[in-house]
Phi, psi and omega in degrees: 000329183302323178302315180298316182288327184268330187243309188284307184297324178301335177299337181251016176083012180273125177260149181233136173239129181258141173229155178298317174092349180284341174248114185303331181294340176299326178295315181295320180292335182273354182294132175243174180301329184261012180291126181237344188209137166256127176243120182238146166253127182219112359288162182290150177292141177077314184260342179058030177285152179247145175259158172278093188297326179295317179293316180296318179296322179294319178297314180300315181297320181297334182250011180054048179248133177284152181233132174242128179242115178265108177241042182280349180294310180291151178293153187306325182289346184249006180241159178211152179293144179280130182284060180241035186057034177272154178248119180294143179245119182260137178270000000 
């Protein structure tokens, strides 16, 4: 995904801001006037850190920002949809 955010999406005017994500307030501090989406990997690739998804979703909702959570790293038997009125997306 990093390739898409760093190389592909800028061709279409999409800007990306990265945060560590372990502190939910980092998401709120990174919000700009043009922020439309939070994209999270949970757990994160390589470091396997987890975000507080409820807090991040609450921040997003308060600012009318959509949230995408990619949890494709864990095997299907070990993951579950987050009960935040999220809709699972199957590939």
